[in-house]
C-alpha positions in Angstrom: 171.4 96.9 40.0 172.4 99.3 42.8 173.3 97.9 46.2 172.4 99.7 49.3 175.0 99.7 52.0 173.5 99.1 55.5 174.4 101.6 58.1 177.1 100.5 60.5 176.4 100.5 64.2 179.1 103.3 64.7 176.8 105.6 62.7 174.3 105.5 65.6 177.0 106.0 68.3 179.1 108.7 66.6 179.3 110.8 69.8 180.9 107.9 71.8 184.3 108.4 70.3 184.3 112.1 71.3 183.1 111.1 74.8 186.2 108.8 75.1 188.4 111.6 73.8 187.0 114.0 76.5 187.5 111.3 79.2 191.1 110.9 78.2 191.6 114.7 78.1 190.0 115.0 81.6 192.1 112.2 83.2 195.5 112.8 81.5 196.6 115.8 83.6 195.6 114.2 86.9 198.2 113.6 89.6 198.3 110.6 91.9 196.5 112.7 94.6 193.8 113.8 92.0 193.1 110.1 91.2 192.4 109.5 94.9 189.7 112.1 95.0 186.2 110.9 95.8 182.8 112.4 96.7 183.1 111.1 100.3 184.4 108.5 102.7 184.0 104.9 101.3 182.9 106.0 97.9 184.8 105.3 94.7 187.8 107.4 93.7 188.4 109.0 90.4 190.9 106.2 89.7 188.4 103.5 90.5 185.7 105.1 88.4 188.1 105.5 85.4 189.4 101.9 85.8 185.8 100.7 86.0 184.9 102.2 82.7 187.8 100.4 81.1 187.1 97.1 82.9 183.4 97.2 81.9 184.3 97.7 78.2 186.7 94.8 78.3 184.2 92.6 80.3 181.3 93.0 77.9 183.2 93.1 74.6 185.9 90.6 75.3 184.5 88.6 78.2 181.0 88.2 76.8 181.4 88.6 73.1 185.0 87.5 72.7 185.9 90.6 70.7 189.3 92.2 70.8 192.5 90.6 71.7 194.5 89.3 74.7 195.4 92.9 75.6 191.8 93.8 76.0 191.2 90.6 78.0 193.9 91.7 80.4 191.9 94.9 81.1 188.9 93.0 82.5 190.2 93.0 86.1 191.4 96.6 85.9 188.8 97.9 88.4 189.4 94.9 90.8 193.1 95.6 91.0 193.2 99.4 90.8 193.7 100.0 94.6 196.6 97.6 94.6 198.3 98.4 91.3 197.4 102.1 91.5 197.7 102.9 87.8 198.7 106.5 87.0 196.8 108.8 84.7 199.0 107.8 81.7 198.2 104.1 82.2 194.5 104.8 82.6 194.5 106.9 79.5 196.3 104.2 77.5 193.7 101.7 78.8 190.8 104.0 77.8 192.3 104.4 74.3 193.0 100.7 73.9 189.5 99.6 75.0 187.9 102.3 72.9 189.9 101.2 69.9 188.5 97.7 70.2 185.0 98.9 70.8 185.2 101.2 67.8 186.5 98.4 65.6 183.4 96.3 66.4 181.0 99.2 65.9 182.5 99.9 62.5 182.2 96.3 61.5 178.7 95.6 62.8 175.4 96.5 61.1 171.8 96.1 62.2 171.9 92.5 61.2 174.4 91.8 63.9 172.5 93.3 66.8 170.3 90.3 67.6 173.2 87.9 68.2 173.0 86.5 71.7 175.7 85.9 74.3 175.7 84.1 77.6 177.4 85.5 80.6 180.8 83.8 80.8 180.7 83.2 84.5 177.8 82.8 86.9 176.7 86.0 88.7 176.2 86.3 92.4 172.9 84.5 92.1 174.6 81.6 90.3 172.9 82.5 86.9 174.4 82.9 83.5 171.9 85.2 81.7 171.8 85.8 77.9 172.0 89.3 76.4 171.8 90.3 72.8 174.5 92.5 71.2 172.1 95.5 71.0 171.7 95.4 74.8 175.4 95.0 75.4 176.4 98.0 73.2 173.8 100.3 74.8 174.7 99.1 78.3 178.4 99.8 77.7 177.7 103.2 76.2 175.3 104.3 79.0 177.9 103.0 81.5 180.6 105.1 80.0 178.4 108.2 80.1 177.3 107.6 83.6 180.7 107.0 85.2 182.4 109.7 83.0 179.8 112.1 84.5 180.6 110.9 88.0 184.3 111.5 87.4 183.5 115.0 86.2 181.3 115.8 89.2 184.0 114.5 91.7 186.7 116.6 90.0 184.4 119.6 90.1 183.6 119.1 93.8 187.4 119.4 94.4 188.0 122.4 92.2 189.4 120.5 89.2 188.2 120.7 85.6 185.8 118.0 84.5 184.4 117.0 81.1 184.9 119.9 78.7 181.7 119.5 76.7 
């Protein structure tokens, strides 16, 4: 009897790893001044956007689904604290790599059978609610979030004459 191996979730998100690699490549050479660049007064800086990508990965994968380890958990507040701690490009790249490593490990382990698992928001939102989300929603939301904010970083850098995502 032959057994058919179910496709892993990573098989459907194969481009995500390359997107992370491109994010790291884009952020790595940035100076402290480059990380402060933004599209305008009062809008998020490159540093904040990059830290927000990391924090969102950690929030959804560790905070909601309890995946990853304590090091991933420690990345959850990275966007809340980025203005005070002012991580440099190397620290941001290390956090992008760490958070991606944990996301990838999950995507490699999960199959379609795992996508319907439901998770409740760990803390109430601003409306006092703790909604439920399935794993399928969470994975897609984090992927689209990475792409969206990675594109923002690329645009901001381009506005200021710096290279963006090298697709």
